[in-house]
C-alpha positions in Angstrom: 103.9 89.5 97.4 100.8 88.8 95.3 97.5 88.9 97.1 94.4 86.9 96.1 91.2 88.9 95.1 89.0 86.7 97.3 91.1 85.3 100.1 93.4 88.3 100.5 94.7 89.3 102.9 93.1 92.6 102.6 95.2 95.7 102.4 94.2 99.4 102.5 95.4 102.4 100.6 94.4 105.5 102.6 91.4 103.5 104.0 90.4 102.0 100.7 90.4 98.2 100.4 92.4 97.1 97.4 91.7 93.4 97.1 88.4 92.1 95.7 87.1 95.4 94.4 85.4 96.1 91.1 88.3 97.3 88.9 86.0 100.1 87.6 85.9 101.4 91.2 89.5 100.5 92.2 91.4 102.0 89.3 89.8 105.5 89.5 90.5 105.5 93.3 94.2 104.7 92.7 94.5 107.3 90.0 92.9 109.9 92.3 95.2 108.9 95.1 98.2 109.3 92.9 97.1 112.7 91.7 96.5 113.9 95.3 99.7 112.5 96.8 102.1 112.9 93.9 102.7 109.2 93.5 104.6 108.0 90.4 102.1 106.3 88.1 102.6 103.8 85.4 100.7 101.3 83.3 102.1 97.8 82.8 101.9 96.1 79.4 98.9 94.1 80.7 97.1 97.4 81.5 97.7 96.9 85.3 98.1 100.2 87.1 101.2 100.8 89.2 102.2 103.2 91.9 105.9 102.7 91.3 107.1 104.7 94.3 104.9 102.5 96.6 105.8 99.2 94.8 102.1 98.6 94.2 100.7 97.0 91.1 97.0 96.7 90.9 95.9 93.8 88.7 92.7 92.0 88.0 91.8 88.4 88.8 89.0 86.4 87.1 86.6 84.9 89.6 83.9 83.0 87.8 82.4 85.6 85.4 83.7 88.6 87.4 86.9 90.5 87.4 88.2 91.7 90.8 91.1 93.8 91.8 94.2 92.1 93.1 97.2 94.0 94.5 100.8 92.9 94.0 103.6 94.4 96.0 107.1 94.3 94.6 110.4 96.2 95.0 110.0 99.7 93.5 112.7 99.2 90.9 110.9 96.1 89.5 108.0 98.3 88.3 110.5 100.5 86.4 112.5 97.6 85.0 112.1 96.4 81.5 113.1 92.9 82.6 110.4 92.6 85.3 107.6 94.8 84.0 107.8 95.2 80.2 108.8 91.6 79.6 106.2 90.2 81.9 108.4 88.7 84.6 106.3 89.9 87.5 104.2 87.0 89.0 100.6 86.8 87.9 98.8 84.3 90.1 99.4 84.0 93.8 103.2 83.6 93.6 104.9 85.3 96.6 107.9 87.5 95.6 111.0 86.9 97.7 112.9 90.1 98.6 
């Protein structure tokens, strides 16, 4: 499921809102969370940050002249798959992912 940076819905990671944040604030939080909780961490080819064991991909969305964080939730295996991740087959803009 891809969430919109502005319209959400909002989701929290340990109390931290993931949608609609400044990426310079969101990415360090996710990195710190991964280090503290031992999450599996990966970078997608588009420089999105993924917590693969949670099925969370944190992307950015252009809103006017700003970039805001936009979470995408997928099956864990997709973030480790060359087909879905390395070849860019994960949805980019608001497309829900059917499980």
